[in-house]
FILO-902703 format. One record per residue: residue number from 1; x, y, z of N, C-alpha, C, O, CB in turn; residue in three letters. Coordinates in steps of 0.05 Angstrom, whole numbers. Glycine has a CB too. Example, Ala and Ser with C-alpha at 12.3 -4.5 7.8 and 13.67 -1.06 7.14 Angstrom:
2
<1 <264 -114 156> <246 -90 156> <264 -66 156> <285 -66 169> <226 -89 181> "ALA">
<2 <257 -45 142> <273 -21 143> <258 1 157> <268 23 161> <282 -12 114> "SER">
This chain:
166
<1 <16 -24 0> <0 0 0> <17 25 0> <10 45 -13> <-19 0 24> "UNK">
<2 <40 24 14> <58 47 15> <69 53 -13> <73 76 -20> <81 43 35> "UNK">
<3 <73 32 -28> <83 36 -56> <63 52 -72> <70 70 -88> <89 9 -69> "UNK">
<4 <37 45 -69> <16 59 -84> <14 88 -76> <11 106 -92> <-11 45 -80> "UNK">
<5 <16 93 -50> <16 121 -40> <40 136 -50> <38 160 -56> <16 121 -9> "UNK">
<6 <63 123 -53> <87 136 -64> <83 143 -93> <92 164 -102> <112 118 -61> "UNK">
<7 <69 125 -108> <62 131 -136> <44 156 -138> <47 172 -157> <48 107 -149> "UNK">
<8 <26 159 -119> <9 183 -119> <26 208 -115> <21 228 -127> <-13 180 -97> "UNK">
<9 <45 206 -97> <63 229 -92> <79 236 -118> <82 260 -124> <82 224 -69> "UNK">
<10 <88 216 -132> <103 220 -157> <85 233 -177> <92 252 -191> <115 194 -167> "UNK">
<11 <60 222 -180> <41 234 -199> <34 263 -192> <33 280 -210> <15 217 -199> "UNK">
<12 <31 268 -166> <26 296 -158> <50 314 -164> <46 337 -172> <18 297 -128> "UNK">
<13 <73 304 -160> <97 319 -166> <99 326 -196> <106 348 -203> <123 304 -157> "UNK">
<14 <92 306 -212> <92 310 -241> <72 331 -249> <77 348 -266> <87 284 -256> "UNK">
<15 <48 329 -237> <27 349 -243> <36 377 -234> <31 397 -249> <0 342 -228> "UNK">
<16 <49 379 -212> <59 405 -202> <79 416 -222> <78 440 -228> <72 402 -174> "UNK">
<17 <96 399 -233> <116 408 -253> <101 418 -279> <109 438 -291> <136 386 -260> "UNK">
<18 <81 403 -287> <66 411 -311> <52 438 -307> <52 455 -325> <45 389 -318> "UNK">
<19 <40 442 -284> <27 467 -278> <48 490 -278> <43 512 -288> <12 466 -251> "UNK">
<20 <71 485 -266> <92 505 -265> <101 512 -293> <105 535 -300> <116 496 -247> "UNK">
<21 <105 491 -310> <113 496 -337> <93 512 -353> <100 530 -368> <118 469 -351> "UNK">
<22 <67 505 -349> <46 521 -362> <46 550 -352> <42 568 -368> <18 508 -357> "UNK">
<23 <51 553 -326> <53 581 -315> <75 597 -328> <72 620 -334> <56 579 -285> "UNK">
<24 <98 584 -331> <121 598 -343> <115 605 -373> <121 627 -382> <147 581 -342> "UNK">
<25 <102 587 -387> <95 593 -415> <74 615 -416> <76 632 -434> <85 568 -429> "UNK">
<26 <55 615 -398> <36 637 -397> <49 663 -390> <41 684 -401> <13 630 -377> "UNK">
<27 <68 663 -372> <83 688 -366> <97 699 -390> <96 723 -395> <103 683 -343> "UNK">
<28 <109 681 -405> <123 690 -430> <103 701 -450> <109 722 -462> <139 666 -442> "UNK">
<29 <81 688 -453> <60 698 -471> <50 726 -462> <45 743 -478> <37 678 -474> "UNK">
<30 <45 729 -436> <36 754 -425> <57 776 -429> <50 799 -436> <29 752 -395> "UNK">
<31 <82 769 -425> <103 789 -429> <105 798 -458> <108 821 -464> <131 778 -420> "UNK">
<32 <102 778 -477> <103 785 -505> <79 803 -513> <82 822 -527> <103 759 -522> "UNK">
<33 <55 795 -503> <31 811 -509> <33 839 -498> <25 859 -511> <5 797 -499> "UNK">
<34 <43 841 -473> <46 867 -461> <67 884 -475> <63 908 -479> <55 864 -432> "UNK">
<35 <88 872 -484> <109 886 -499> <98 896 -525> <103 920 -532> <133 867 -505> "UNK">
<36 <83 880 -539> <71 888 -564> <51 911 -560> <50 929 -577> <57 865 -578> "UNK">
<37 <36 909 -539> <16 931 -533> <31 957 -526> <22 978 -533> <-3 922 -511> "UNK">
<38 <52 954 -511> <66 978 -501> <82 992 -523> <84 1016 -524> <84 971 -477> "UNK">
<39 <95 976 -540> <113 987 -560> <102 985 -588> <117 990 -607> <139 973 -558> "UNK">
<40 <77 979 -591> <64 978 -618> <52 1006 -623> <60 1026 -612> <43 956 -620> "UNK">
<41 <32 1005 -640> <17 1030 -645> <1 1038 -621> <-13 1022 -609> <-1 1027 -670> "UNK">
<42 <4 1063 -613> <-12 1074 -590> <-38 1083 -601> <-42 1107 -607> <4 1097 -576> "UNK">
<43 <-57 1064 -602> <-84 1071 -611> <-104 1061 -590> <-96 1054 -568> <-90 1059 -639> "UNK">
<44 <-129 1060 -598> <-150 1051 -579> <-145 1022 -570> <-154 1016 -548> <-177 1054 -592> "UNK">
<45 <-133 1006 -586> <-129 978 -579> <-106 973 -559> <-104 952 -547> <-124 962 -604> "UNK">
<46 <-88 993 -555> <-66 989 -537> <-74 983 -509> <-64 964 -497> <-48 1014 -538> "UNK">
<47 <-92 999 -497> <-100 992 -469> <-113 964 -467> <-110 949 -448> <-119 1013 -458> "UNK">
<48 <-129 958 -488> <-142 931 -488> <-121 909 -489> <-124 888 -476> <-162 929 -511> "UNK">
<49 <-100 914 -505> <-78 894 -506> <-64 891 -480> <-56 868 -472> <-58 903 -527> "UNK">
<50 <-60 913 -465> <-47 911 -439> <-65 896 -419> <-55 879 -403> <-41 939 -428> "UNK">
<51 <-91 902 -420> <-109 888 -402> <-111 858 -409> <-113 841 -392> <-137 900 -403> "UNK">
<52 <-110 852 -435> <-110 825 -444> <-84 810 -433> <-86 788 -425> <-110 823 -475> "UNK">
<53 <-62 824 -434> <-37 813 -423> <-40 808 -393> <-30 788 -383> <-13 832 -428> "UNK">
<54 <-54 826 -379> <-59 822 -351> <-76 797 -346> <-71 782 -327> <-73 846 -338> "UNK">
<55 <-95 792 -363> <-112 768 -361> <-95 742 -364> <-99 723 -349> <-134 769 -382> "UNK">
<56 <-77 742 -384> <-60 719 -388> <-41 716 -364> <-36 694 -355> <-44 722 -414> "UNK">
<57 <-31 738 -354> <-14 737 -330> <-29 727 -306> <-17 712 -289> <-2 765 -324> "UNK">
<58 <-54 734 -303> <-71 723 -281> <-73 693 -284> <-73 678 -264> <-99 736 -281> "UNK">
<59 <-76 683 -308> <-78 654 -313> <-51 641 -305> <-51 619 -295> <-85 648 -343> "UNK">
<60 <-29 655 -310> <-3 645 -302> <-1 643 -272> <10 624 -261> <20 663 -313> "UNK">
<61 <-11 663 -258> <-11 662 -229> <-27 638 -219> <-18 625 -201> <-23 689 -217> "UNK">
<62 <-50 633 -231> <-66 610 -224> <-51 585 -227> <-50 568 -209> <-92 609 -241> "UNK">
<63 <-38 582 -250> <-22 557 -255> <0 553 -235> <4 531 -225> <-11 557 -284> "UNK">
<64 <15 575 -230> <38 573 -211> <28 567 -183> <39 551 -168> <55 599 -212> "UNK">
<65 <6 581 -175> <-5 576 -148> <-15 548 -145> <-12 535 -124> <-27 597 -142> "UNK">
<66 <-29 537 -165> <-38 510 -164> <-14 491 -162> <-15 471 -147> <-56 503 -188> "UNK">
<67 <7 497 -177> <31 481 -176> <43 481 -148> <50 460 -137> <52 491 -196> "UNK">
<68 <45 504 -136> <56 506 -109> <38 492 -89> <48 478 -71> <59 536 -101> "UNK">
<69 <12 495 -91> <-6 482 -72> <-4 452 -74> <-3 438 -54> <-35 491 -78> "UNK">
<70 <-4 441 -98> <-1 412 -102> <26 403 -90> <27 383 -76> <-3 405 -132> "UNK">
<71 <47 417 -96> <73 409 -86> <74 409 -56> <84 390 -43> <95 427 -98> "UNK">
<72 <64 431 -44> <65 433 -15> <47 413 -1> <55 400 18> <59 461 -6> "UNK">
<73 <22 411 -10> <2 395 4> <5 365 -2> <2 348 16> <-25 403 -4> "UNK">
<74 <11 358 -26> <11 330 -34> <39 317 -35> <41 292 -32> <-2 327 -60> "UNK">
<75 <59 332 -40> <86 321 -43> <102 325 -17> <112 306 -5> <101 332 -67> "UNK">
<76 <106 350 -9> <123 356 14> <110 347 40> <121 332 55> <129 387 15> "UNK">
<77 <85 356 44> <71 349 69> <60 321 68> <57 308 89> <49 369 75> "UNK">
<78 <54 312 44> <41 286 40> <16 285 57> <10 265 70> <60 263 47> "UNK">
<79 <1 307 57> <-23 310 73> <-47 298 59> <-52 303 35> <-29 339 80> "UNK">
<80 <-62 282 74> <-86 271 63> <-109 288 75> <-113 289 99> <-90 241 71> "UNK">
<81 <-122 302 58> <-141 322 67> <-166 309 78> <-183 299 64> <-149 342 44> "UNK">
<82 <-168 309 105> <-192 298 118> <-200 315 141> <-224 318 146> <-186 269 127> "UNK">
<83 <-182 327 155> <-189 344 178> <-200 371 169> <-191 381 148> <-165 348 197> "UNK">
<84 <-219 383 184> <-230 408 175> <-209 430 171> <-212 447 153> <-250 418 196> "UNK">
<85 <-188 430 187> <-167 450 185> <-153 448 158> <-148 468 144> <-146 448 207> "UNK">
<86 <-146 424 150> <-133 420 124> <-151 427 101> <-142 439 82> <-123 391 122> "UNK">
<87 <-176 419 103> <-195 426 82> <-197 456 78> <-196 466 56> <-223 413 88> "UNK">
<88 <-200 470 101> <-203 500 99> <-178 512 87> <-179 529 70> <-209 511 127> "UNK">
<89 <-155 503 96> <-130 515 86> <-126 509 57> <-119 527 42> <-106 503 102> "UNK">
<90 <-131 485 48> <-127 478 20> <-147 493 3> <-139 505 -18> <-131 447 17> "UNK">
<91 <-172 493 10> <-192 507 -6> <-188 537 -6> <-193 550 -26> <-220 501 4> "UNK">
<92 <-179 548 16> <-174 577 18> <-152 585 -2> <-154 605 -16> <-167 585 46> "UNK">
<93 <-130 569 -2> <-109 576 -21> <-119 574 -50> <-112 592 -66> <-85 556 -18> "UNK">
<94 <-135 554 -56> <-145 551 -83> <-165 573 -89> <-165 584 -112> <-158 524 -85> "UNK">
<95 <-183 580 -71> <-203 600 -76> <-192 628 -81> <-202 643 -97> <-223 601 -53> "UNK">
<96 <-171 635 -66> <-158 661 -71> <-150 663 -100> <-155 683 -113> <-133 665 -52> "UNK">
<97 <-137 643 -110> <-127 643 -138> <-151 644 -157> <-150 660 -176> <-110 618 -143> "UNK">
<98 <-171 628 -153> <-194 628 -171> <-209 654 -171> <-216 665 -192> <-213 605 -164> "UNK">
<99 <-214 666 -148> <-228 691 -146> <-213 713 -160> <-225 729 -174> <-234 698 -116> "UNK">
<100 <-187 714 -155> <-171 735 -168> <-171 731 -199> <-174 751 -214> <-142 735 -158> "UNK">
<101 <-169 707 -208> <-169 702 -237> <-195 710 -250> <-196 722 -271> <-163 672 -242> "UNK">
<102 <-217 703 -237> <-244 710 -248> <-247 741 -247> <-259 752 -266> <-266 696 -232> "UNK">
<103 <-238 753 -226> <-240 783 -224> <-224 796 -246> <-233 816 -258> <-231 792 -197> "UNK">
<104 <-200 786 -252> <-184 798 -273> <-198 793 -300> <-198 810 -318> <-156 786 -273> "UNK">
<105 <-209 769 -304> <-224 763 -329> <-248 782 -332> <-254 790 -354> <-233 734 -329> "UNK">
<106 <-261 788 -310> <-283 808 -311> <-273 835 -320> <-286 849 -335> <-297 810 -283> "UNK">
<107 <-249 843 -310> <-237 868 -319> <-231 868 -348> <-237 887 -363> <-212 874 -303> "UNK">
<108 <-219 846 -358> <-213 843 -386> <-238 845 -403> <-239 859 -423> <-198 817 -392> "UNK">
<109 <-259 831 -395> <-284 831 -410> <-297 858 -409> <-309 867 -429> <-303 810 -398> "UNK">
<110 <-294 873 -387> <-305 900 -386> <-291 918 -406> <-304 934 -419> <-302 911 -357> "UNK">
<111 <-265 916 -408> <-250 931 -428> <-259 924 -457> <-261 941 -474> <-220 928 -425> "UNK">
<112 <-262 898 -461> <-271 890 -488> <-299 900 -494> <-306 904 -518> <-270 859 -490> "UNK">
<113 <-315 903 -474> <-343 911 -478> <-345 940 -487> <-366 949 -497> <-359 908 -452> "UNK">
<114 <-323 955 -485> <-324 982 -496> <-328 982 -526> <-342 999 -537> <-298 997 -489> "UNK">
<115 <-316 962 -539> <-319 960 -568> <-342 941 -576> <-352 943 -598> <-293 952 -581> "UNK">
<116 <-349 923 -558> <-370 903 -563> <-389 904 -540> <-386 888 -521> <-359 875 -568> "UNK">
<117 <-409 922 -540> <-427 925 -516> <-442 900 -508> <-450 897 -485> <-448 947 -523> "UNK">
<118 <-445 881 -526> <-458 856 -519> <-443 840 -498> <-454 824 -484> <-462 838 -544> "UNK">
<119 <-417 846 -495> <-401 832 -475> <-405 842 -446> <-395 830 -427> <-372 834 -482> "UNK">
<120 <-419 865 -443> <-423 876 -417> <-439 857 -399> <-434 856 -375> <-437 903 -419> "UNK">
<121 <-457 842 -411> <-472 822 -395> <-453 800 -385> <-456 791 -362> <-494 809 -412> "UNK">
<122 <-434 792 -401> <-414 773 -393> <-397 783 -370> <-392 769 -350> <-396 765 -416> "UNK">
<123 <-389 809 -372> <-373 821 -351> <-389 822 -325> <-378 816 -303> <-364 849 -359> "UNK">
<124 <-414 830 -327> <-431 831 -303> <-434 803 -290> <-434 800 -266> <-459 843 -310> "UNK">
<125 <-437 783 -307> <-440 756 -297> <-414 747 -283> <-416 733 -262> <-447 736 -320> "UNK">
<126 <-391 754 -293> <-366 748 -281> <-363 762 -253> <-354 750 -234> <-342 755 -299> "UNK">
<127 <-371 787 -252> <-370 802 -227> <-389 789 -207> <-383 786 -183> <-377 832 -231> "UNK">
<128 <-413 781 -216> <-432 767 -198> <-421 740 -189> <-425 733 -166> <-459 763 -213> "UNK">
<129 <-407 726 -206> <-395 701 -199> <-373 705 -177> <-371 689 -158> <-382 687 -223> "UNK">
<130 <-357 726 -180> <-337 732 -159> <-351 738 -133> <-343 727 -112> <-320 757 -167> "UNK">
<131 <-373 753 -133> <-388 759 -108> <-399 733 -96> <-397 729 -72> <-410 778 -114> "UNK">
<132 <-411 716 -113> <-422 691 -103> <-401 673 -91> <-405 661 -70> <-437 677 -125> "UNK">
<133 <-378 672 -104> <-356 655 -94> <-346 666 -67> <-341 650 -49> <-333 655 -114> "UNK">
<134 <-344 692 -64> <-335 704 -39> <-355 699 -17> <-347 692 6> <-330 734 -43> "UNK">
<135 <-381 701 -23> <-401 696 -2> <-401 666 6> <-401 660 29> <-429 704 -13> "UNK">
<136 <-400 649 -14> <-399 620 -8> <-374 612 7> <-375 596 26> <-400 604 -34> "UNK">
<137 <-352 624 0> <-326 619 14> <-328 628 43> <-319 614 61> <-303 632 0> "UNK">
<138 <-340 652 47> <-343 663 74> <-360 645 91> <-354 639 114> <-355 691 73> "UNK">
<139 <-382 635 80> <-400 617 94> <-385 591 101> <-387 581 123> <-426 611 78> "UNK">
<140 <-370 580 82> <-355 556 86> <-335 560 109> <-333 543 127> <-340 548 61> "UNK">
<141 <-320 582 109> <-300 587 130> <-314 589 157> <-305 579 177> <-284 612 124> "UNK">
<142 <-337 603 158> <-352 607 183> <-360 580 194> <-357 575 218> <-376 625 178> "UNK">
<143 <-372 563 177> <-381 537 186> <-358 519 193> <-359 502 211> <-399 524 165> "UNK">
<144 <-336 521 178> <-313 504 182> <-299 510 208> <-288 493 221> <-294 507 159> "UNK">
<145 <-299 536 216> <-286 544 241> <-299 529 265> <-285 521 283> <-287 574 245> "UNK">
<146 <-325 527 264> <-339 512 286> <-330 483 287> <-326 472 308> <-370 514 282> "UNK">
<147 <-326 471 263> <-316 443 262> <-288 441 272> <-280 421 285> <-319 432 234> "UNK">
<148 <-271 461 266> <-243 461 275> <-241 462 305> <-223 450 317> <-229 485 262> "UNK">
<149 <-259 477 318> <-258 479 347> <-263 452 360> <-255 448 383> <-279 499 357> "UNK">
<150 <-276 433 346> <-281 407 357> <-256 389 356> <-254 369 370> <-304 393 343> "UNK">
<151 <-237 397 338> <-212 382 335> <-188 399 337> <-174 405 317> <-212 368 307> "UNK">
<152 <-181 409 361> <-158 427 364> <-131 413 357> <-112 426 350> <-156 438 392> "UNK">
<153 <-130 387 360> <-106 373 354> <-100 373 324> <-76 372 316> <-107 344 364> "UNK">
<154 <-120 375 307> <-116 376 278> <-103 403 271> <-86 404 253> <-143 373 263> "UNK">
<155 <-111 425 284> <-99 451 279> <-70 450 288> <-52 461 274> <-114 473 294> "UNK">
<156 <-64 438 311> <-36 436 320> <-19 420 300> <4 426 295> <-35 424 348> "UNK">
<157 <-31 398 290> <-17 381 271> <-12 396 245> <10 394 233> <-33 356 265> "UNK">
<158 <-31 412 236> <-27 427 211> <-6 448 215> <10 453 197> <-54 441 203> "UNK">
<159 <-5 461 238> <16 481 243> <44 467 245> <64 479 236> <11 496 270> "UNK">
<160 <45 443 255> <70 428 256> <80 422 228> <104 423 222> <66 402 273> "UNK">
<161 <61 415 210> <68 409 183> <79 434 168> <96 431 150> <44 399 168> "UNK">
<162 <70 458 176> <80 482 164> <110 485 168> <124 498 152> <66 506 176> "UNK">
<163 <120 474 190> <149 476 195> <165 461 174> <189 467 170> <156 465 224> "UNK">
<164 <153 441 161> <167 426 140> <174 445 116> <193 440 102> <150 403 130> "UNK">
<165 <158 466 113> <162 484 90> <181 506 95> <188 521 77> <135 495 81> "UNK">
<166 <190 509 120> <208 532 126> <237 525 124> <254 541 128> <202 542 154> "UNK">
């Protein structure tokens, strides 16, 4: 059984590397798009190009953060997410990245809506999605804190695992 668990750690490590590689490629694409927008023709499309580059860069942040989360939680800590503390910590790290990425996409869509007004509904839906995610996340954290208080040893164990990363 330990061999199978070790295979899962190797698979998670490989996934973390793939996410990191995708993040680096997205960073390069964002840098290229930003460079072209900054040093190309300064017309109405230039700000949209910069915002578009920010959207790609936000996707790069998501990829790198997911890579880091997988590496820390599944490879370094080898944590099996079952205790409320671990669930809250893992989901919180993931939710921060997702909320920021959707918010940046809403900004990009809002800029695009200047030339295509039909996209304003999409931008509004993205902003509403960010709000809904934040409310749901807040409710989850509130309810999860009550569960954490029932298992103080799980919080101590999670804090002890944090020392592995320092």
